[in-house]
N, C-alpha and C positions, 0 to 999 in steps of 0.2 A: 703519197695518198692520205689524204684527210679524212678523219673519222667524225668531224664536227658538222652538224646540220647547218646548212645556209638558210637565211632569211630569204622567202621568196619575193618579198617586196623589194628587197635589195636595198632597205634604208636603216634596217635595225631598228624600226619603230617601236617594236614590242619592248625592247630593253629601255628605250628612252622614255617610255611612259612612267609616271608614279604608280606605285601599287595601288590596288582597289581594296585592299583588306581594311583600311580605315573607313572606306564607304560601306562595306559589308557590316563591319562591326556597328556602325551608327544605325544602319537599317534594322539590324537585329535588336538593338536597344529600342529602337521606336517602335518596333512590333511588340515587344515585351510590355511596354508601358501603356499600350492600348488597353491592356486588360484591366487596368486600374479605373480608366474612364468607362469603360464598359459595364464594370461591376457597380459604379456609381450611379450610372443610369439605370440599372436593374433595380437598384435600392430606391431611386427616385420614383420609378414606376410602380413600385409597391406601395408607396404612399399617395400615388395619384390616380387610385383605381375608381374613385369617385367621379372623376372628370374624363370623358371619353376623349374629348379633343386633346387633352394633356397626355393621356395615356398613347394615343396616336403618334403625337410628335415625338415623345420618347421612343416609341418602337421604330419610327423612321429614323431617329438618330443612331439607334442600335444597328439597324440594318445597314446604314451607311458605314458605320465603324467595321462591319464585317467585310464590306467591300475595301476598306482601306487595309485591312489585315491581309485579305487575299492578294491585292496588288503589291504590297510589301513583301509578301512571301515571294512572289514572282521576281521581284527586284533583287531580293537576297539570293535566289537561284541564280539569277544572271551574273551577279557579282562573283558568287562562288566558282563559276565557270571561269571568269576572268582571272580570279586570284590563282586558281589551279594553272592556267595557262602561263601567268607570269612566273609563277614560282618553278615551274617546269622548263621555262625558257622555250616554250612552245609558240610559234608564230607562222603558221602555215607551211612548214618545212616539208620537202618531198624526200622520198627514200634515196639513198645514193648508191651508185653502183661501186666496184672495186676500184675505179679510178677517182671516185670522190664526186662524180658528176651526178646532178639530179636527174632522176627518172621521172619526168613529168608525164609520162603514160600512166603512172600509178597515181592513187589518190593520196593528197597531201594532208597534213594535220589541219586542225582547226587555226585559222588565223586571228590575229588580234585586230580586225579592221573594224570600220565605223559601225556595221551591222552587229557585231558582237557587243560593242560598247553601247549601241543604241537601245538594244533590248532592256537592260535595267532602267535606262533613262525614261524609256517609255512607261514602263510599270511605274516608275516613281512619280511620274506625272499624272497617272490616274489616280495614285494613291493621295496625292496632294489635292487634286480637285475633289475627291470624294470626301476628305477630310474638310476641306472647305464647305462642301454642302451640309455637312453636320450642324454648322453654326449659322446657316442662312436663317434669319429670324422668320418666324411665321406671323400671320396676322392676329391669331388668337392667344398664341404665346410667345410673344417677343422675349420674355425673360429667360427662354430656354436656348437662346442663341449664344450662350456662352458655355465654356468647360464646366462640368461637375467637379472635376479634379484639375484645378489650374495647374498646379505645380507639375503634375505628370505631364499633362498635355504641352506646357511651356517647354519641358524637356523634349518632348516629342519633335517639336517644331525645330528645336536646336539640332537633333541628331539628324532630321530630314534636311537641313540646311548643309550640315557637313556633308552628308552623302551627295547632295546636288552639286556642291563646290568641287568635290574630288572627282565625281564622274564627268562633270563638264571640262574640268582641267584635263581629264585623262583622255577624253575622247577627242577634244581639239577638232572640232568641226569646222566647217566654213562660217564665215560671218553671219550669213543668212539664217543658218541652223542654229547658231548661238543665239541669235536675236529671238528666234522663235521659242528656245528652251527657256531663256530669261523671261519672256512673256508668260509661258504656260505653266512655268514652275517658280521662277524668282518672284513674280509678282504675286501670286497666290500665298507663297510662303510668308512674303511681308505682311500681307493682310492678316494670316493666322498668328504672325508674331504679335500682333496688337490685340487679336481677339483673346488669345490665350496667355497674355501678360498678367504675372502675379498682381494682385491688387496690392496697394500700398499698405503697409503695417499700421493699424490704427494707433494713434497716439491717444495718452490719458488726457491731455487738455487739448480739444479740438475747438477751432474757431468756427463760426457759422459757414463760412466759406469752406473750409476743410470738409465739414459733414456733407455739404451739399456736392462737393466734388467726388467724395467717396460714394455717395449715393448713385449719382449720375455715372460714374464708372462701371457699375454694374447693374444692368437692367433688371436682374433677379432681384437684387437687394432694394431697387427703386420700386418694382412692383410690390414686394412685400412691405415696404416701408408705408407706400399708398394704402395697402389694404389695412394695416394696422391702424393707421390714422383715420380710416373711414369707421372701422370698427369702434374706435375710441369715442368718435364724435357722435356715433348712433347709441351708445351705451348711455343708459339713463343717469343723470347726476343726482346723487343723494346727498343733501344738505343736512348736516346734523343727525340726531338720532330720531328716527321715525317714531319711536315710542314716546318721546317727549312731548 
């Protein structure tokens, strides 16, 4: 008589899959780092109270970040279930009778099937899309289409990419499903990687081309530079001492 549970799928699929713990840790790290961007946005909103349009854009970005955190929370919960199933070796087993035969009349345990793996992937896709929406430029405030805390958000994107790679490798769906996930998650992640990429470190001796490239790489810096130049142009020029 065997006292070992048999895999109902008959393929040993659960034991063959790589662990999801790495994806769960990456999602937890991404979720934690969102606080830095949210705090920076709140600080920027405090300084933008005189502009209703700018404050409205900042509030919209904060609202979208709340959505991101909510979807990431769901993805982490889904991964936690999978981690538990993997570590316990649970994959749809049925109770066994005294002869070691499965009693399919009774309820089996949770299985590591495509639906179970699909849930955190769906939440991840929603989180990535909401994060992409955070940085969609607006007509009145295009300079806000970039992160306030680039370092934190660049790390967030890296963590989301790690979770995506692990989960898609683990789920191992059909080709059509893989292509869909690559388009709905992989593509936006590539876009976010460019948006959130750290700016080049300024050098002490920059050429005119380096300065132009640095300004154009950050719409916010470009907008502030243009504003500063306009103010300088409008300021009265005093030649010599007026008292002389």
